[in-house]
C-alpha positions in Angstrom: -44.3 -95.1 -50.6 -48.1 -94.9 -51.3 -49.9 -97.5 -49.2 -53.5 -97.0 -50.3 -55.8 -95.1 -52.6 -56.6 -92.4 -49.9 -52.9 -91.5 -49.7 -52.7 -91.2 -53.5 -55.8 -89.0 -53.6 -54.3 -86.7 -50.9 -51.0 -86.4 -52.8 -52.9 -85.6 -56.0 -55.0 -82.9 -54.3 -51.9 -81.3 -52.7 -50.2 -81.3 -56.1 -53.2 -79.6 -57.7 -53.3 -77.0 -54.9 -49.6 -76.2 -55.3 -50.0 -75.9 -59.1 -53.1 -73.6 -58.6 -51.2 -71.5 -56.1 -48.3 -71.1 -58.4 -50.6 -70.1 -61.3 -52.4 -67.6 -59.1 -49.1 -66.1 -58.1 -48.1 -65.9 -61.7 -51.4 -64.3 -62.6 -51.1 -61.8 -59.8 -47.5 -60.9 -60.9 -48.7 -60.5 -64.5 -51.5 -58.3 -63.4 -49.2 -56.2 -61.2 -46.8 -55.7 -64.2 -49.7 -54.7 -66.4 -51.0 -52.1 -63.8 -47.5 -50.7 -63.3 -47.1 -50.2 -67.1 -50.5 -48.5 -67.2 -49.5 -46.2 -64.4 -46.3 -45.3 -66.1 -48.1 -44.6 -69.4 -50.6 -42.4 -67.5 -47.8 -40.5 -65.8 -46.1 -40.0 -69.2 -49.4 -38.9 -70.7 -50.0 -36.4 -68.0 -46.5 -35.0 -68.3 -46.9 -34.7 -72.1 -50.2 -33.0 -71.6 -48.7 -30.6 -69.1 -45.8 -29.7 -71.4 -48.2 -29.3 -74.3 -50.4 -27.0 -72.3 -47.4 -24.9 -71.2 -46.1 -24.7 -74.7 -49.6 -23.6 -76.0 -49.8 -20.9 -73.3 -46.3 -19.6 -74.2 -47.3 -19.6 -77.9 -50.4 -17.6 -77.2 -48.6 -15.1 -75.1 -45.9 -14.7 -77.7 -48.4 -14.3 -80.5 -50.3 -11.8 -78.5 -47.2 -9.7 -77.9 -46.3 -9.8 -81.6 -49.9 -8.7 -82.4 -49.6 -5.8 -79.9 -46.2 -4.7 -81.3 -47.6 -4.9 -84.8 -50.6 -2.9 -83.9 -48.4 -0.3 -82.2 -46.3 0.1 -85.4 -49.4 0.3 -87.5 -50.7 3.2 -85.4 -47.4 5.0 -85.5 -47.4 4.7 -89.3 -50.9 6.0 -89.5 -50.0 8.9 -87.1 -46.8 10.0 -88.8 -47.4 9.2 -92.5 -48.5 11.8 -94.9 -47.6 11.8 -98.7 -44.7 13.9 -99.7 -45.9 17.4 -100.9 -45.6 18.0 -104.6 -42.6 20.2 -105.5 -43.8 22.3 -108.4 -40.3 23.8 -108.8 -38.8 20.4 -109.5 -40.7 20.1 -112.8 -39.7 23.6 -113.9 -36.0 23.0 -113.2 -35.8 20.3 -115.8 -38.6 21.3 -118.1 -36.6 20.7 -121.3 -35.8 17.1 -120.5 -39.0 16.0 -118.9 -41.0 13.5 -120.9 -44.7 13.7 -121.4 -45.2 10.5 -119.5 -43.4 11.9 -116.5 -45.3 15.1 -116.7 -48.6 13.1 -116.8 -47.4 11.1 -113.8 -46.6 14.1 -111.7 -49.8 15.8 -112.6 -51.7 12.8 -111.3 -49.5 12.8 -108.2 -50.3 16.5 -107.6 -54.0 15.7 -107.9 -53.5 12.9 -105.3 -54.4 10.3 -107.9 -51.7 7.9 -106.8 -53.0 4.9 -108.7 -52.9 6.7 -112.1 -49.5 8.2 -111.2 -48.0 4.8 -110.4 -49.4 3.3 -113.6 -47.7 6.1 -115.6 -44.4 5.8 -113.6 -44.4 2.1 -114.5 -44.5 2.9 -118.2 -41.3 4.9 -118.0 -38.2 2.8 -118.6 -35.9 5.0 -116.5 -37.2 7.6 -114.1 -34.9 10.4 -113.1 -33.6 10.0 -109.5 -35.3 13.1 -108.2 -38.7 11.7 -109.1 -38.2 8.2 -107.7 -39.3 9.3 -104.2 -42.7 10.2 -105.7 -43.0 6.8 -107.2 -42.1 5.3 -103.8 -45.0 7.3 -102.2 -47.3 6.0 -104.9 -46.2 2.4 -104.0 -46.9 3.1 -100.3 -50.4 4.5 -101.2 -51.0 1.3 -103.3 -50.1 -0.9 -100.3 -47.0 -2.2 -102.1 -44.8 -1.7 -99.1 -42.0 -4.1 -100.0 -41.6 -2.5 -103.4 -41.6 0.9 -101.8 -38.9 -0.2 -99.4 -36.7 -1.6 -102.2 -36.9 1.8 -104.1 -36.3 3.9 -101.0 -33.4 1.8 -99.9 -31.9 2.5 -103.4 -32.4 6.2 -102.9 -30.9 6.2 -99.4 -28.0 4.1 -100.6 -27.1 6.8 -103.1 -26.0 8.9 -100.2 -26.6 12.4 -98.7 -25.7 14.2 -101.9 -29.1 13.3 -103.4 -31.8 16.0 -103.4 -34.4 14.1 -101.3 -32.0 12.1 -99.1 -33.6 13.1 -95.7 -37.1 12.7 -97.0 -36.1 9.2 -98.5 -34.8 8.2 -95.0 -38.0 9.4 -93.4 -40.3 7.5 -95.7 -38.1 4.5 -95.7 -38.4 4.4 -91.9 -42.1 4.7 -92.1 -42.2 1.9 -94.7 -40.2 -0.2 -92.3 -42.8 0.5 -89.6 -45.6 -0.4 -92.1 -43.7 -3.7 -92.7 -43.4 -4.2 -88.9 -39.6 -3.7 -88.8 -39.2 -1.2 -86.0 -35.6 -2.1 -85.4 -34.6 -1.0 -88.9 -36.7 2.2 -88.6 -34.9 3.1 -85.4 -31.4 2.4 -86.8 -32.2 4.6 -89.8 -33.7 7.5 -87.9 -31.3 7.7 -84.9 -28.7 9.9 -86.7 -31.4 12.5 -87.3 -32.6 12.6 -83.7 -31.4 16.2 -83.0 -32.1 17.5 -86.5 -35.9 17.1 -86.7 -38.6 17.3 -84.1 -40.9 14.9 -86.0 -38.2 12.3 -86.1 -37.4 12.8 -82.5 -41.0 12.3 -81.5 -41.2 9.1 -83.5 -38.0 7.7 -82.1 -39.3 8.4 -78.5 -42.5 6.6 -79.4 -40.6 3.6 -80.6 -38.3 3.4 -77.5 
């Protein structure tokens, strides 16, 4: 029971202090939770940054290795590639059936004017199989590697009975290298390993 005003004032002050202490405790707890969350976010951020950095390093190393492999294939192509020599006897064997456009194309090829030769080849609706390899060389010279690959794959697919089969395999392998597909080049050349020193040397350079 409250006996006087002083006792009442004391009780009020005690109540105020208790309320203040409780609020302070709540504020401290709230602040602690806030700081814990910030620390967790900071840890997550650091982890993400670490993972991102590692991924970036791996990507750089991977890209550099690809670049090095591609440069190696480019150098091998430059080392081993020379256009197929013009076979003058081929024209004389089929002289009666050779069109003027084909004659013009082969004359341009003989003169190493591969751009003109390719233009003339492209005007012929159906080029005789024995001349397709020359068209493929013109495509390689014109940096149309994928078109050359398609044509050479067609020639190789015709089998060993075709006149320029081994040459077609050789230039197809080189075209694969120029297109940075060394696995395909190796697969194609391996059966000829013991038959040709040039092929053996290229295979050894690829392995």
